[in-house]
N, C-alpha and C positions, 0 to 999 in steps of 0.2 A: 468533435462533439456532436451529440445528437440534436435533433430539432428542439427538444426541451432543454433550455439552457441550464437546468439544474442537473441534468444527467451527464454521466461520463460514458462515452461509447468507446469500447476497445478497438484499437486499430492495429494492424500488423506492424506498423512502424514502432509501436510501443514495446515490442518483444525484446527481451534481453537474450534470447537464444537458448535459454535453459527451460525446457518444457514445463518442469515442475514449478519453477518460479513464475513463469508466464501464467500458468493456471491459477496460482495463488494471487497473482496481481489482478487477474480477471475477477476472481471471487471478491477481492477487496473492492473493486469498482462496483460489483453487483450490490455489496452491502452498503456502500455509500449511496447508491441510487435508491436502495430500499429506505434508508434513513431519510433521504430527501423527499421521497414519495410520501412517507408517513407524516412529514411536516406539512407538505403541500396539501395533503388530504385532511389535515388537522385531526389526526388520530389522537387517542388519549395519550397523555403525557407518560404513562407507565410504558406504553409500547415504544414511544420515541426514545426514552431513556434505555430501554432494553436494546434497541437497535444501536445506540451509541456504544453500549457495553460490548455488543457483538463485534463491532469494528475494532475496538481496542484489543479484545481477546484475540481476534483474528490476526491483527498486526503483530501482537506479541508472539504468537505461534509461528507466523510467517518469518519474522525476523530471526527467531531461533533456528528455523530450518535453513534459511538463507545463510546464516553464519556457518552451519555445518558444511554446506556446499562450498562456500568461499574458502573454508579451511581445507577442504579436499583439493581445491584448485591451487592452494597456496597463494591466495590473493595477497599481495604485499601490503595493501592498505586496509587489511581486515580490522585492525584496531580502530582506526578512524571511522570506518563504516559502522562498526558496532557502537561506537560512541554516538554517531548520528542516529542510530536506531534508538538508543536510550533517550536522546533528546526528543525524537518524534513521539515516543511513548509518553514522555513527561508532558509534552504539549497537549497530546490527546486527552490525557487524564485531567489536565487543568481545565480544558474545555468542558469535559464531563462534569467536573465539580462546579463549574460556573453555570451549568444548565440547571435551573431551578424550576421544576414543574409547578404549574399553577393551574387554576381552574379555567382561565381564559387564555386564548391563543396570544402569543407574544412574538412579534417579528424577530426578536433576538434568537429564537429557535433556529430560524433559517440561517442566520449569521453563524451560529454554532456549527451547523451542518456544513456550510460553505467553508469554514475554517478547517474542519476535519478534512474535507475533500482537497482543499488547497495544500495542506501539509503533506498528505499522502501522495498526491499526484506530483508535487514538487520533488519529493524524495525519489519517486520512481524515475521521473524524467531527468533529474539532475544527478543523483547519486548512483542509482542502479545502472545507468548506462556506462558509468566509469568501469565497474567491474565486468559488465557485459563485453566490452572490447577486450579486456584482459583475458576473460575466459574463452572467448572465441579464438584468440591467438594461441592460447594454451591447447585448446582442443585441436586446432589445425596442426600444431607442432607435434602433438601425440599421434595424430593420424598419419602425418608424414613419416615420423620415425617408425611406425608400425609397417608402413608401406615399404620403407627402405629395408627393413629387416626381412621382408619376404623375398 
């Protein structure tokens, strides 16, 4: 974590070993940090809501892309992983609907942002690492069989 307790700082140990996915996860962290910053700086509520929507849209696109990659690797738990993606999106949309912009700043806004951050980082650190191990073993096996063929 960065010195600002609201921010998420990407660390190399967070990598799942698939460069495209790692870049998308970094972008997710960037968007979460932008949301948190907008709340801390008490930006207008329309901007805060827009940043929440960006996170949800980004997560939706990322999950679809991740699904294609996991399908390519023939990840055996792809159905369960996709079900968890659906649950994450459901939770994020719920948080968004509970976010009611008002004229004055409400501490609940920060709680909303923290919940979004928690849901997404938990998914990355708990669920994505499951497929990361599988994909690494698959890549290593493919590399070894190509080397044997030479």
